[in-house]
N, C-alpha and C positions, 0 to 999 in steps of 0.2 A: 759722726758728729758728737755722739755721746762720749766716746773715748777721747776725742780731740780736746774737748773742754773739761772732761774729768781730769785729764792730765794737767791742764793749766791750773784749774781750781784746787788740785790736790797738793800743791806746794807753794804757789805764788801768794796766796792769802796769808799763810802762816810764816812766810819767809822772814819777815821782820822780827817776829817773836823768836824764831829759831836762832837767828843771828845774835840777838841780844842775850838769850838764855844759854845757848850751847857754845857759841863762839866768842862771847863777850865783845861783840862788835860795837863800834861807836856809831852815832847817827850818820856821820859822813860815810863810813864804810857800808852801812845799810843802804844809804842813798846810791853808792857805787854799784851795789849788787842789784838794786831795783832798776838802775839806769841801763843795765844790760838789755832790758826789754826795748829801750829806745835804740840802742846800737843794733839790735836784731831787726827792728823796724826799718832802720836806715839801710842796712845791708841786704835785707830780704829781696827788695826789687831787683837787685843785681843777680841774685841766685835764680829768681823766677825769669827775668828778662834774658839773661845770658845763657842759662842752662835749660830750665824747664820748658820755656816756650819754643826752644829750637832743636834740642837734641834727644830728649828722653820722654817717655810717657809719664804723665803727672803722677799716676798711682805708684809707679816704681820709685820715683824720687821721694814721694811721701813715705814709702816703706823704708827706704835707706835712711832718711833723716830721722825717723822715729826710732830706728834701731840704734843709730848713733846717739840719739837722745837718751835711750834706755841705759846705755853704757855710761854716759856722763852723769846721769841721775844716780846710778849705783855708786859711782865714785864720790858724788856729793854727800851721799848718806854716810860715808866713812870718814869724812874730814873733821878735824878738830881745830883747824886753824884757818882764819879768814884768808890769809895770803895763798893758801892751797885751794880754798873753796872758790875764790873769785875767778881764776881761769876756767874752772869747770862750768860755772854758771854763765860766764860770757860765751863759752863755746856752745853750751846748751841753747841759749837764746838765739844765737846765730843759726843754729840748726832748726829750732822750733818755729820762729816767726814766719819763715816762708811756708810752713805747712798750713797756716791759716788761709793763705790764698790757694794753695794746692787742693785742700779738701773742698773748697768752694768750686774749683775748676772741675774736679771729678764729679761733684754733685750736678753742676749745671749741664755737664756733657750728657748726663743720662735723662735729662728732663725735656719733655715736649713743650711745657710752658713754665719756665723758671719763675716768672713773676707770681704765678699762683701757687706753684708747688714748693718753692724753696723755703718759705717760712715754716712749713710743716716739718721740714727736715732740720732746719737750723735750730728750732726750739729744743731739739734733743741735745744740742750743745749746752744750752742753759740748764737743762735737767741734769746733764752730766756734772756741771760745775756745782750744782746744788747737792747732788748725791755725795760728791767728794767731801764737801764741807760737813754734811750731816754725819758721814762715816767717821771723820776725824774726831768730831765732838761726842757723838752719841753712841757710836759702835765701839771705837777703839779708845776713846778718852785720852788721846795723846796731848790735847791742849788743856787738860785739867791741871789743877795746882800740883797734884801728885805726879802727873805725867810730865809736867815741865821740870819738876825737881829731879826726876829720873832720867831726863834727857830723851824722852820717848818721841819728841817731835821730829827727830831725824828719820823716823820710820815713814814720814810723809814722802820722802825722796825714794824710799824703797818701794812703797806702794805705787808711786808715779812711774818708777823704772819698770815695774811689772806691767802696768797698763800700757806704757810706751812700747814695750817689747811685743805685747799682744797686738797693738794697733799696727806696729811695723810689719809683722808677719801677715796680718789680716789684709793690709793694704795691697799686697801682691795678688790677692784674690779679687780685688775690686775690678769693675769693668774697665776695659782699656780706654785710656784718655790720651790720644797721641798729641805731640806738640802742635801748636797753632801755626808757628812761623817756620819757614824753610831755613835750613842751615846756612844758606848763602845770603839770606836777606840781611841787609845792613841795618844795624841797630845802634843808636847813639845813647850816650849818658842822658841827654835831654829827654829822649823817649822813655827811658827806664824810670827816671825820677819825676816824670810828668811836668818837666820844665816848660813845655809848650803852653801849658795853662797859665804861666806867669803873666801873659798879656791880659788875663782877666783882672789882674790887680789894678789895671788902669781905670777900672770902674770903681768909683769912690766907695760905694756901698759894699762891694765885694771885698775891697781892701780893709774896711772897718770890720767886717765879719771875719776875714782871714786873721787879722791881728788879735781880735777878741778870742778866736779859737785857740791860738797859740797861748795867750795869756791865761785863759781859763784852765788850761792843762796844769798850771802850777798848783792851784787848789786841789785839782783832781789827784795829783801825785801824792799829796798829803794823806788822802783817804787810803789809797793802795798801800802806801808805805807804813802808815802809823796806826790805822784803825785796829788791826789785830793785836799788836803789842800794847796799845792803849787799853783795850778791853781786858786783856790778860793781866796787865799790871795793876789795874784798879780792882781786880777780883771778880769780874763778871764770869759766871759759870758758862761752860760750853760756848766760848766766844766765836769759834769758827762756824759752828752750827747756826748760831744766831745771825751771823753775817749773811747767811743764805737768804734771809728775808729780803736783802737788797736785790738778789737775782729774781726772786718771785715777783717783787715789785716792778722789776724791769719788764717782765713779760706782761703784767697787767697794764702798765702805762703805755706800752707799745700799742696795745689795743685801743687805748684812749687817745693816742696821738692824733688820729684823723679827726676826732671830735673837736679837740682843742684847735687844730689847724683851721678847721672850717669856721669855728665860732670866733676865734680871736686873731687869726692870721699869723704869719711867720714871725714878725718882730716880737709880738707879745708872748708867743710860745717860747721863743728863745729867752726872753726876759724872765719868764716863769722858771725856766731851767737854771738861770744864773742866780736868782734870788733863793732858790732851793739850796744851792751850795752854801750860801751865807747862813741860812737858817740852820742847816744841818750842823755846821761847825760850831755855831753858838750853842746848840743843843748838846754837842759833845763837850764843849767847854764847861758847861754848868750842870750836866747830868752826873749821876754817880751809880754805883752798883747796888745801892740800897733803895730808899724811897723814890729817888728820881731816876731809876733805871728805865722807866717808860720813855724818858727823853732820849736815851741812847737808842732804844728800839725804833722810835720815830725817826731819828737821824739816819739810821741804817735803811729804814723803809723809804726814805726820800731818794734813795739811789735811782729808782725808776725815773722820777722827774728829772733829777740831775743829769742822768746819762741820756735818756731817750729824748727829752725835750730840747737838749742842746745838740748832742752829737748826731742823732738820727735826723733831726730837723735840719741840721747843717749839711748832711749828706744830700738831702732832698733839695735844699737851696742851691748847693753846688751843682747838682745835676741839672737844675732848671736854668742856671746861668751859663753853663758850659756849652750847651748845644751838642749836636751829634758828634761833631768832629773832635771835641776836646773832652768828652765825658770821662773816659778812662784816665786821661792825663790829669784832669782836675781832681778826681777822687784820689789819685796817687799823690798829688801835690798836697792835698789837705791831710792825708794820712801821714805823710812825711813830716809836715809842719807840726801836727798835733802829737802823735805817738812817738815821732822822732825827736824834733827840736823842743817842742813845748814840754813834753814829759821829762826829757833829759834835764832841762833847766829846773823843772819842778822837783824831781827827786833830789837834785843837788841842794836846792833851797830847803826842802823838808829835812834833809840830813843835818844841815847847818843849824836850823832853828831847833831841832831836837837836841843837838849837843849844847846849844846855848842855854836851854832850860833843863839840863840834867842836874838833879839835886844830889843824888847819890847813885850807886850802882843799881840799875833797873828801877830808878825812881825819878820821875819827871814832873815839872810844873805843867800839867796838861792844859790847864786853862789858858795860859799864855801861848802854848804851842798851837791850840786850835783857833784862837782869836786871830792869828796872823792870816790863815787862808780865808777866814770869814770876812775880814776887812778887805782883803785883796779881791775876793769874788764880788763883793759889793761895789768896789771901785771900778772893776771891769764892767759890771752891769750898768753903772751910771754913765760911763764913757760910751758904751754901746747904745744906751737909750738916747743920749744926746746926738751922737754923730751918725747913727744908722737911720736913713730915711725909710719910712715904711713903704713896702712895695708888695704887689700881689704875687704870691707863689702858689702854683697849683700843686696840690697833694694827690698823687696817683695812688689810690688805696690798693695795696697789693694783698 
């Protein structure tokens, strides 16, 4: 888990800054690069459903995909042109995104009580992401003003390639996790994409939640794509290291989620998450690297509320609505809708807005860029508040 998320955090956070500084990429091109995550999320269920669940042990596929990833990451570290870079990053994300499910499968297979044990294992993933960010900023200084001038940010791909190769080899030593389904068992596209859960959309409340989940991913994409380039451009020291405050906050608010759920209920908890998105982007719009730098740090720290209160609460709500028969299908459908479709639209919009407010090379009108997702998140929150009828949702504290 540590290596799995060290790998993701080791290049994805600084990708936008790398593309702008090293490859002179436009906002639209940066959006294309980030949207490979969405294409990976859309294609991943097919790799899992058609191959991993039927033919090969999960730990072996995990090893092969990370070794392929290591090769592609090494190639990415050598590129100087976006047109060469893009096929590598697309190939990498198609290989990487299925590993998120595979690493969970290997974990669950070794546990007697996953509900109690998994969180203690999964937290090491968040620690891995944090360590990667701290290493980039405070150990190697690749994202410092001097590091950016020297083009050192490409070393993030080299670091990730090494970690990916280590995890690839290590995966073959993990306990055996055989396929769940038989080779002859019939499987349909509907099964793979969780389309059986579409009947849940007949429920008006679930439909409102589903559409809100897709729409809130547009502001979410702005954070992933623009936060690091924004902090670097306005002169914040050690931006990648400071962004790890978001992951620390994620862990803390995960612990607070049951308290909020019990006291305020599902609807209000989700509304807290949505308003946090709007507040965060207003803080980004009006903060700076000088006297108002505290506003940027608060904006980063709000990541825990933004992510946990909406997405984790949403997973719990989906689980409660789906029932035993459609649990997996419903979670698959929500993942496809958010990380697939929603983020795909979000990265495209973020790229277009960034290009619209480009003043000069590596200089943007960030106030206008950040106000767009702030207003958008507020609009989604208002629509959700009006159309979603409050209902009782049980939180099973794990």
